[in-house]
N, C-alpha and C positions, 0 to 999 in steps of 0.2 A: 249755588247751583249746580245743577248732577249734572252726571255725567249725560254727554249728548254728540257720540261719535258719528259723524256724518260718513257717506259712502265716500269722501273724495280720499284720494291718496295723497300724503304728503313726502314731500323730501327735505331730508333735515338732516343727512350726515353723508359726506364722503369718505368714502375707503378703495383703494387703490387694492382691491382684495375681490376672487372668486367666491368665499366662502365666507358668510359671517359667524364669528365667533358670539356668545355670550355677551360680551362685553362692549362689541359695537353695535348690537341692538340694543341694550341699556341705554348705551349714551344717546343713540338715535333716537328712541324710545323717550327717554327724559324730555328731549329738545323739543318734542312733536309736544308733549305734552305742556310745556313749560311756553312754547308759540299761542297753544292754542284759548289755554284758559288763564282768569285771571284771580285773583282772592284767592291763590293755592298752596298747600306747602305738597313738595315732595319727596319722597324720601329712596332708599334702597336698600334691597335685603333687609327686611323687617320680620323679627321671628315673632310668631303667636303657636299659642299651645294650644292644640287641638287634641279630638277625641280620635284621630288620625296620625298624632304624636306631634312632636314639634316641626314647624314648617315655616319656611322661611319664603317669604313672596319675594320676588326679584325686583318690581318696582310699587310703591304706593303712593296713589295721591289722596289729600283731603280738599275737596273743593267744593263741598256742600254736602258729599256723601262721601264715604270711606270707600275707595276700590284697590284691587290687589292687581297686580299684572305678573302671569309667571310666563315665563319667557322657555321658550323650544327651538334652539337655532339650529346649524347647520350643523351641529355635534353633538348632538342632544341626543337622547332616545325618550319614548314616552313610558317609559317602566314604572315610576313614582308619581305623572301624573294625576292618576284617578284622585289618588289620596290628596292631592297639593292640592287641586283645584276643590274636591270635597272639604279638606277643611279650611280656607281660605272661605270659603262660603258660611260656614259656622259663625264667621265673625265679623265680615266684609257686606258691606250692602251689594256690593260688584264684586264678579269675579272675570278678567280675561284672561284666555291664552293669547298671547304672542308668538305666532309662529313660521320658521322660514319657508316658505313658500315652494323653492325646489326640494325642500326633503320630505314634508309632509303636505298631506289633506285634510280637510276639515273632517272628513270621513271618517280616515285613519285614525284621527283624535277621538271620537267616540266620547265627547263632551256631555256632561250632562245639560240639561234643557237648560239652568239658568246661567250655564257659564257661555259668554261673548266669547267671540274668536277675532283675532287682528292678523294680516297677513301681515310679514316682512317679504324683502323682496330687495333688490338691484334694479332702480330704477334707469332712467336716460342717465348716461353721463356718468353712471356709476353711482350714481348717489342712493342710499338706503331711505327705503320710501315706507309707507303700511298703510293698509287697504283693511276698511271694517270690512269682515264678510259675515258675521254672524253679531247681530246686537245682545248684549247681557240683560238676565230678570232679573230684577232687584230681589234681594236675598229678606226673608224674614223668619232665619232663624235665629238670630242674635239675643241673650236672655242676659238679664241684670246678674247671671253670678261667671260668664262667658266673661263677658267687659270684667268685672270684678276681678278675677283671677290675673286678669292681664294689666291690672294699676300697680302702680309703686304703690308703699304705704302710705308715702305723703299724698300723692295724686288722692287715694282712697279717704286720708283726715281730710283733704282739702274738701272733697264733695258732700263728706260728712257735714263738715261746718256748715255747709251753702246749707245742710237740712238742718240746723241746731242740733243737732245729733254729737252730744258731746263724747270726747275720746280722751284715753290715757297713753302718757309715754310709754308705759310697758305693756299696752295690746300686741299683740303680733298680728303678721296678717292674717290668718284665717278668721281672727277675731274682727279685725276690721274688715273683711270679706263679708263677714256674716251682719253684719252689721249695715252694709250698703246694699245688701240683697232686702233686704226688711223693709228698707226706704225709698228703692228705687223701681222704677216700672221697665218695663220694657223699651219705650217709646223714650223716657230719660238717658237709658242708658244706649241707646244709639247715639243720641245728641252727643251725648258724652266721650262716648271712643268717636266721633268725630274731630271733636273740640281735644282732645288728647293726641291725637294724630297729629292735627297740625301744630299744635304747640309744641311738642318732644320733639320733631323737628324741624323744625323753623332754622334754627340756628346753622345746619348743614345747608340746607335748601338754599337760606341767603350768601352764605359763602361758595358755593357752587356757583350761583349768579354772577360773584365776582371772578370764577375763572374765565380766562380768555382761550386759551390753551388746552383743545379737544381732550389728547391725551392725559391730563391732568383733572380733567372732569370728574369723576368718580371720588377720586382723592380728600376732594373738600367734603363731600358725604360722608366718609369714613373717619375722618381727620373729626370733623365736628359734628359727629353722629347725631347725638342726644345732647338737649339742656338740662340737665338735672336740678337746676337753678329756676327754671322759669314760672312755675309758681310763686316762687316769691316775687318777683318782678311782676306777676300780679295782683300782689298786694301792698302794695307802694304805692 
């Protein structure tokens, strides 16, 4: 199931603060997404290599589509925003900027046409809330090469073996990337990236779900960030 954010605001996090920092907005956004969607994996601070340099998405969800969220809090600037969202657009199907309403306006953000926007603000009773103000459009920029470069060697070997392409232990990543690109098309690569995001970070997301203390919610994602053995579990 893809991203389908409606125009309702959602009250998901409470803090006795007048200004919201990135951590507060991140925790609230994760809880908002977690409450709204099923059959998904959520993670934080996912690093991706793009033509704009290495970029780190604040929040990422895979729920039938791979979606990146870039947060601009009350303490942030938009200096790097253009490169960030354009970089994310090369790999993620949807990109959203989540911005603090009291600091930024959607016009001032000057977002590319494909990038969506979500307001973050203190709602009634000091509850941190969200409201969609611009829907993202699906990106068509992803390529097999972009996906291949983001995959681990073990993932490249796994997907090559699914295609009955033999590999050798002494193959370096460049060799595996080239083999992958030769036998995977764009549509296949989009599905593979969704799958990888969902499975790589599933352990951290499940750990997060067990945390009841809001202050420690992000710690679970960091402590159990990635599961490097998830492919072995799939082959059992």
